[in-house]
Every structure is written in C-alpha cells, then in structure tokens.
C-alpha positions as CSV (number, residue, x, y, z in Angstrom):
1,M,-26.2,-11.7,-2.9
2,K,-24.4,-9.6,-6.1
3,K,-25.5,-6.5,-7.0
4,E,-23.6,-3.5,-9.0
5,A,-21.0,-1.2,-6.9
6,I,-21.1,2.4,-6.7
7,L,-18.6,4.6,-7.3
8,Y,-16.1,2.8,-9.9
9,E,-14.9,3.9,-13.3
10,K,-14.8,1.9,-16.2
11,S,-11.5,1.5,-18.6
12,N,-11.2,-0.6,-21.6
13,G,-12.6,-3.6,-19.9
14,K,-10.8,-2.8,-16.6
15,T,-12.8,-1.2,-13.4
16,H,-11.5,1.2,-11.0
17,C,-12.7,1.0,-7.7
18,N,-13.4,4.1,-5.6
19,V,-14.8,2.5,-2.5
20,C,-11.5,2.6,-0.6
21,R,-8.1,4.5,-0.3
22,R,-6.9,1.6,-2.5
23,N,-8.6,2.4,-5.5
24,C,-8.0,-0.8,-6.9
25,L,-7.7,-1.5,-10.6
26,I,-9.4,-4.5,-11.2
27,L,-8.7,-6.8,-14.7
28,P,-11.8,-9.1,-15.8
29,K,-12.6,-12.0,-13.9
30,N,-10.6,-10.6,-11.1
31,R,-11.4,-9.3,-7.5
32,G,-10.1,-6.2,-5.8
33,F,-7.8,-6.3,-2.6
34,C,-11.0,-6.8,-0.3
35,L,-12.0,-9.9,-2.4
36,T,-15.7,-8.7,-2.1
37,R,-15.8,-6.3,-5.5
38,E,-15.4,-8.4,-8.9
39,N,-14.8,-7.0,-12.5
40,Q,-17.7,-8.9,-14.8
41,D,-17.5,-8.2,-18.2
42,G,-16.3,-4.6,-17.4
43,K,-19.2,-4.1,-14.8
44,L,-18.2,-4.0,-10.9
45,Y,-20.2,-5.9,-8.6
46,S,-20.2,-6.0,-5.0
47,L,-20.4,-9.9,-3.9
48,I,-21.7,-9.5,-0.7
49,Y,-24.7,-7.0,-0.6
50,A,-27.2,-8.4,2.2
51,S,-24.9,-11.5,3.1
52,V,-24.4,-11.6,6.6
53,S,-21.5,-13.5,8.3
54,S,-22.6,-12.3,12.0
55,S,-25.3,-11.0,13.4
56,A,-26.3,-10.1,17.4
57,V,-28.0,-7.6,19.7
58,D,-25.2,-6.0,21.7
59,P,-25.1,-3.2,24.3
60,I,-23.6,0.1,22.9
61,E,-21.0,0.0,24.8
62,K,-19.1,-2.9,23.1
63,K,-18.6,-1.1,20.3
64,P,-17.2,0.7,22.1
65,L,-19.2,3.9,22.4
66,F,-19.7,5.4,25.5
67,H,-21.1,8.7,24.7
68,F,-23.8,7.9,22.0
69,H,-27.1,6.9,23.8
70,P,-25.5,4.8,26.7
71,S,-27.1,1.7,28.5
72,T,-29.4,1.1,25.0
73,L,-29.0,-1.8,22.3
74,V,-27.9,-2.0,19.1
75,Y,-28.6,-4.6,16.4
76,S,-25.2,-5.6,14.8
77,L,-24.0,-6.8,11.7
78,G,-21.0,-7.7,9.8
79,T,-20.2,-9.6,7.0
80,V,-16.9,-10.8,5.3
81,G,-13.9,-9.2,3.4
82,C,-11.7,-6.0,4.9
83,N,-9.3,-3.5,3.0
84,L,-6.5,-4.0,5.6
85,T,-4.9,-7.3,6.5
86,C,-3.7,-6.5,10.0
87,K,-1.8,-9.3,11.5
88,Y,-3.7,-9.1,14.9
89,C,-7.2,-9.2,13.7
90,Q,-9.5,-10.9,16.1
91,N,-12.2,-11.2,13.6
92,W,-9.6,-12.3,10.8
93,S,-12.1,-15.3,10.4
94,I,-14.6,-13.1,8.4
95,S,-12.4,-10.0,7.6
96,Q,-9.9,-12.5,5.8
97,A,-12.5,-14.8,3.9
98,Q,-13.7,-15.1,0.7
99,I,-17.7,-15.0,0.1
100,D,-17.5,-18.3,-2.0
101,N,-15.9,-20.1,1.3
102,H,-17.9,-18.6,4.0
103,S,-21.3,-19.4,5.1
104,T,-23.6,-16.2,4.9
105,Q,-27.5,-15.5,5.2
106,E,-29.3,-12.8,3.4
107,I,-30.6,-10.1,5.4
108,L,-32.0,-7.3,3.2
109,P,-32.2,-3.8,4.7
110,E,-36.0,-4.3,5.3
111,E,-35.4,-7.2,7.6
112,S,-32.4,-5.9,9.4
113,V,-34.6,-2.6,10.4
114,N,-37.4,-4.6,11.1
115,L,-35.0,-7.0,13.7
116,A,-33.8,-3.8,15.0
117,K,-37.6,-2.8,16.0
118,K,-38.2,-6.4,17.1
119,Y,-35.4,-6.0,19.4
120,N,-36.2,-2.5,20.9
121,C,-32.5,-1.8,19.7
122,K,-31.6,2.1,19.4
123,S,-29.4,1.8,17.0
124,I,-28.1,-0.6,13.8
125,A,-24.0,-0.6,13.4
126,W,-22.5,-2.1,10.6
127,T,-19.2,-3.9,12.4
128,Y,-17.0,-7.2,13.1
129,N,-15.5,-6.8,9.8
130,E,-14.6,-3.0,8.0
131,P,-18.5,-1.7,7.0
132,T,-16.9,-0.2,4.1
133,M,-16.9,-3.2,2.0
134,W,-20.8,-3.3,2.6
135,L,-21.0,0.6,1.2
136,E,-24.0,0.0,-0.8
137,Y,-26.0,-2.1,1.9
138,T,-25.3,0.2,4.3
139,I,-26.4,3.1,2.7
140,D,-29.6,1.3,1.6
141,S,-30.1,0.2,5.2
142,A,-29.2,3.4,6.8
143,K,-31.7,5.3,4.7
144,L,-34.6,2.8,6.3
145,A,-33.2,2.9,9.5
146,H,-33.6,6.6,9.7
147,K,-36.8,7.0,8.3
148,N,-37.9,4.1,11.0
149,N,-36.2,6.8,14.0
150,I,-33.4,4.5,14.3
151,K,-29.9,5.5,14.6
152,T,-27.0,4.3,12.6
153,V,-23.4,3.2,13.6
154,Y,-19.8,2.4,11.7
155,V,-17.4,0.7,13.7
156,T,-14.8,1.2,11.2
157,N,-10.8,1.3,10.2
158,G,-11.3,4.7,8.7
159,Y,-9.7,3.7,5.7
160,M,-12.4,4.1,2.9
161,S,-12.5,7.0,0.1
162,E,-13.6,10.6,0.4
163,E,-16.5,9.7,-2.2
164,A,-17.6,6.9,0.2
165,L,-17.6,9.2,3.2
166,E,-19.8,11.7,1.1
167,N,-22.1,9.1,0.5
168,I,-22.6,7.3,3.6
169,G,-21.9,10.4,5.9
170,P,-25.2,11.9,5.1
171,H,-26.8,8.9,6.8
172,L,-24.4,8.0,9.6
173,D,-24.9,9.0,13.4
174,A,-21.8,7.8,15.0
175,A,-18.6,6.1,14.4
176,N,-15.6,4.3,16.3
177,V,-12.8,4.8,14.2
178,D,-9.9,2.4,14.9
179,L,-6.8,4.6,14.9
180,K,-3.8,1.9,15.1
181,G,-0.9,3.7,15.7
182,M,0.7,7.4,14.8
183,S,3.5,5.7,12.6
184,D,3.0,5.3,8.8
185,G,5.7,2.1,9.3
186,F,3.1,0.4,12.2
187,Y,0.2,0.6,9.4
188,Q,2.5,-0.7,6.3
189,Q,4.3,-3.7,8.5
190,L,1.0,-4.8,10.3
191,C,-1.9,-3.7,8.5
192,N,-0.3,-3.0,4.7
193,A,-1.9,0.3,4.7
194,H,-1.0,3.9,5.5
195,L,-1.5,6.5,8.1
196,Q,-2.7,9.7,6.6
197,P,-5.8,8.3,5.1
198,V,-7.1,7.3,8.6
199,L,-6.3,10.7,9.9
200,E,-7.8,12.5,6.8
201,N,-11.2,10.5,7.8
202,I,-11.4,11.2,11.4
203,L,-11.1,15.0,10.7
204,W,-13.7,14.6,8.0
205,M,-16.3,13.0,10.3
206,R,-15.7,15.2,13.2
207,E,-16.4,18.2,11.0
208,K,-19.6,16.5,9.2
209,G,-20.9,16.5,13.0
210,I,-20.9,12.5,12.9
211,H,-20.5,11.5,17.0
212,L,-17.0,10.4,16.6
213,E,-15.0,8.1,19.2
214,I,-11.3,6.9,18.6
215,T,-9.9,3.4,19.8
216,N,-6.2,2.6,19.8
217,L,-5.0,-0.9,20.4
218,I,-1.7,-0.9,22.3
219,I,0.5,-3.4,21.1
220,P,3.9,-4.1,23.1
221,G,6.7,-3.2,21.1
222,Y,5.0,-1.8,17.9
223,N,2.8,1.5,19.2
224,D,3.4,1.8,22.5
225,S,6.2,3.8,22.5
226,E,6.1,7.3,24.7
227,E,6.0,9.1,21.3
228,N,3.7,7.5,19.8
229,L,1.4,7.8,22.4
230,K,2.3,11.4,22.5
231,D,1.7,11.8,19.1
232,L,-1.9,10.5,19.2
233,I,-2.9,12.0,21.8
234,R,-1.6,15.3,20.5
235,F,-3.4,14.6,17.1
236,V,-6.9,13.9,19.0
237,A,-6.4,16.9,21.6
238,E,-5.1,19.5,18.9
239,E,-7.0,18.7,15.7
240,V,-9.7,16.4,16.2
241,G,-11.2,17.8,20.0
242,I,-10.8,17.2,23.8
243,D,-14.7,16.3,23.8
244,V,-13.9,13.3,21.9
245,P,-14.1,10.0,23.9
246,M,-10.6,8.0,23.4
247,H,-10.6,4.1,24.6
248,F,-7.1,2.7,25.0
249,T,-7.4,-1.1,24.8
250,R,-5.6,-4.0,25.7
251,F,-3.9,-6.2,23.2
252,F,-4.0,-10.1,23.4
253,P,-2.1,-12.8,21.8
254,Y,-4.2,-13.2,18.3
255,Y,-4.0,-14.6,14.6
256,K,-0.4,-13.7,13.0
257,M,0.7,-12.4,16.6
258,Q,0.9,-15.0,19.2
259,N,4.3,-14.4,20.4
260,V,3.4,-10.7,21.5
261,S,2.7,-10.3,25.0
262,P,-0.6,-8.9,26.5
263,T,-0.6,-5.2,26.7
264,P,1.4,-4.1,30.3
265,I,-1.6,-2.9,32.6
266,E,1.0,-0.1,33.6
267,T,1.3,1.0,29.5
268,L,-2.7,1.8,29.8
269,N,-2.6,3.5,32.9
270,K,0.2,5.4,31.8
271,A,-1.4,6.1,28.2
272,R,-4.8,7.2,30.4
273,Q,-2.9,9.5,32.4
274,M,-1.1,10.9,29.5
275,A,-4.4,11.7,27.6
276,L,-5.7,13.3,30.5
277,D,-2.7,15.5,31.4
278,A,-3.2,16.5,27.7
279,G,-6.6,18.1,28.2
280,L,-9.1,15.1,27.0
281,R,-12.1,15.0,28.9
282,Y,-13.0,11.3,28.4
283,V,-10.4,8.5,28.4
284,Y,-11.2,4.7,29.0
285,V,-9.3,1.6,29.5
286,G,-11.0,-1.4,27.5
287,N,-10.1,-5.1,27.6
288,A,-9.1,-4.8,31.3
289,P,-11.4,-5.8,34.1
290,G,-11.1,-4.4,37.4
291,L,-9.6,-1.1,36.1
292,D,-10.9,1.9,36.9
293,G,-11.0,2.9,33.3
294,E,-14.7,2.3,31.8
295,N,-16.2,4.9,34.1
296,T,-17.2,8.5,33.1
297,Y,-16.4,11.2,34.9
298,C,-17.6,14.8,34.9
299,Y,-14.4,16.6,33.6
300,G,-15.2,19.7,35.8
301,C,-15.7,18.4,38.9
302,G,-14.7,14.9,39.1
303,K,-18.0,13.2,39.6
304,L,-18.7,9.8,39.0
305,L,-21.7,10.4,36.2
306,I,-22.3,6.8,34.2
307,P,-20.3,3.8,36.6
308,R,-19.6,0.6,34.2
309,D,-18.7,-3.0,35.2
310,G,-17.7,-4.5,31.8
311,Y,-21.3,-3.9,29.4
312,G,-23.0,-3.5,32.8
313,I,-24.3,0.4,33.1
314,G,-25.4,1.7,36.5
315,K,-27.3,5.0,37.0
316,I,-26.5,7.5,34.5
317,Q,-26.2,10.4,36.7
318,I,-26.3,13.4,34.1
319,D,-29.6,15.9,34.3
320,K,-32.3,16.3,30.9
321,N,-29.9,19.1,29.9
322,K,-26.4,16.7,29.8
323,K,-24.8,18.5,32.3
324,C,-23.2,17.4,35.6
325,P,-25.8,17.7,38.5
326,D,-23.3,18.9,41.0
327,C,-21.3,21.6,39.0
328,G,-23.2,22.1,35.7
329,A,-20.5,21.3,33.2
330,E,-21.7,20.3,30.0
331,I,-21.3,16.8,29.0
332,D,-20.5,15.9,25.5
333,I,-23.0,13.0,25.3
334,E,-26.0,11.8,22.9
335,I,-28.9,10.8,25.3
C-alpha cells in the first residue's frame, strides 16, 4: 500500500529521505537503499504502508525481551525491506526483498490493534525486518495501540535517524536493539553500515525512558575477540546502564555466511561471565538450549527469580513491588 512518506525534503525534483542514517538522495523514479521509498514526481512515497509479509502471536521472550511484561503475548508484524544488508541475516528473504516481488497482506493499523486484542496480546511488536522502514505505519499503529492500553515494541538494528526516533519515541514502550559489534569495520564489512549511529540511538532510547534490552550475535572470527567483547560490555556498563538486560546469542551458518562455524559454547559462557564480572545485572545466552543462560537471577543474593526453558516460563518469584522476596533487592523489570 502506497502512502506519502514523512521526514523528507524536496530539492529540484530530488527527494532527500531523513528516516534513517543513510539520508538517501533519491532521484525521480528511483528508490532509496531500503527499496521501500520511491520518488514519484518529486514526492517521496512509502510503498509498504500496511503491507504485512509476516505476522504471528509470539511470547514476548522471543523478541527477546526478558524484562518487559514476562510471560505475556505480543502480536508481531513485519513487512519487507531494510536499511542494512547483513550477510548473515536470518530473515533475508523479507529484509532484502522488494515489495513488487513479495506476497503481502494489507493489515491497517486499526485491524492490527483489533487482532492484538483478539489474541489477548499485551503488546504489539514491529519486527522480523527493520521497523524503521515502516515508520509511518508504526507511528499510526502505536498511537492506536496506546489508546487501547496495548504496549508497543521495536525490534531494531538501531540505524534510524534522530528525527525518526523523535517521531516514534513518544509512542514506543520498549525496544530490543541489535548491537552487532563494537567495530566500525565489522559494520562496514558485514552490514554496509557504521557503528556510531547505533550507539547514539541506544543512548537516546535510554535517556527517553524507553525500556531497553540489547542483543549481540557473536560470530566466530568477526566480533568475538576479547577486545570486542570488552568494548561492548564497557559501553553497556558505563554508558547505558548496568540494569539493561544483555543478550548474547549463538550464531549459526546462514545466508551468505554458510562457511562460518557456529559460536562455540565456551565463547558464549565467557562473554556472559565477562559481563557479569563488569557489573551487568542481567546477562543472558540465547540460541543455546541446555545452558543455564536464560534464567533471571537476583543480582543481590542469586535467587532464581524467573526460570525459563526455551520460551516456557516458570513461576515468577518477584513480589508486587518488583523486589526479590529473599533479599529485597529491587529488580529492574516491567510486570
């Protein structure tokens, strides 16, 4: 579905898109890097408004969000397109697709909110591909969601513009940001992007009070060095906050990186221990069943507060004041 875009400037028939940090200058009859925005007669249009490629009712833990209304359901929607071209993308079939060549269904904002209510979802998440590409749609949907007491979530690469954040931010309750590594070279080589904008946007979200969790997919030989892990952990601990949940995730060969081995379990355990030693309160390991890396423990006394088995959740041992029942430590969680 086509709709005139927001956050763009006109210049002699060209359009300058300001939705993400690429700031594409788009000639007439051309599209931006993400392939979702097109210059038509000097106006910029989103080609994907309300065009849904994927939708599902998920546990909130799948996003992953472990400290945002745990054990609730989230209505998840995705479209096509992305402002990055990650060589290991698990959702490349939609993130690198063009709307012309991909089957979608139209789900208007009103319908998405009604579906969330129908399926008893606590929240709506824009996910699967980069939600910033859907900026106009997610803003309209988020406003309606809040009117219906439904929380809103971005699962994002964090490469949006400051203007985009200022527009969606007031209507966003939570975000999981994929911090892919702490090397600009990594971002350039594997994602065709840069690191600094992601760091700036993480800090912006934190400052504005959006519930924030960070995910880092550890790829052997690319972002798994001790220096990289130390830099990432230091950034979270010293600049973002020790109360922000950190998810280290296991890599498996995919897309254009079939020749790279899965992340060794030892690397995941090492990263988790490094983060805990640096003072992070909540550090998790994902994509590694059988490890004790998805449970939530009290940072004060070590009590098991939320047992997890995959996306299954055991009894939540946190009192109504969000405190550990054993030592009284205040747990950083939305329940």
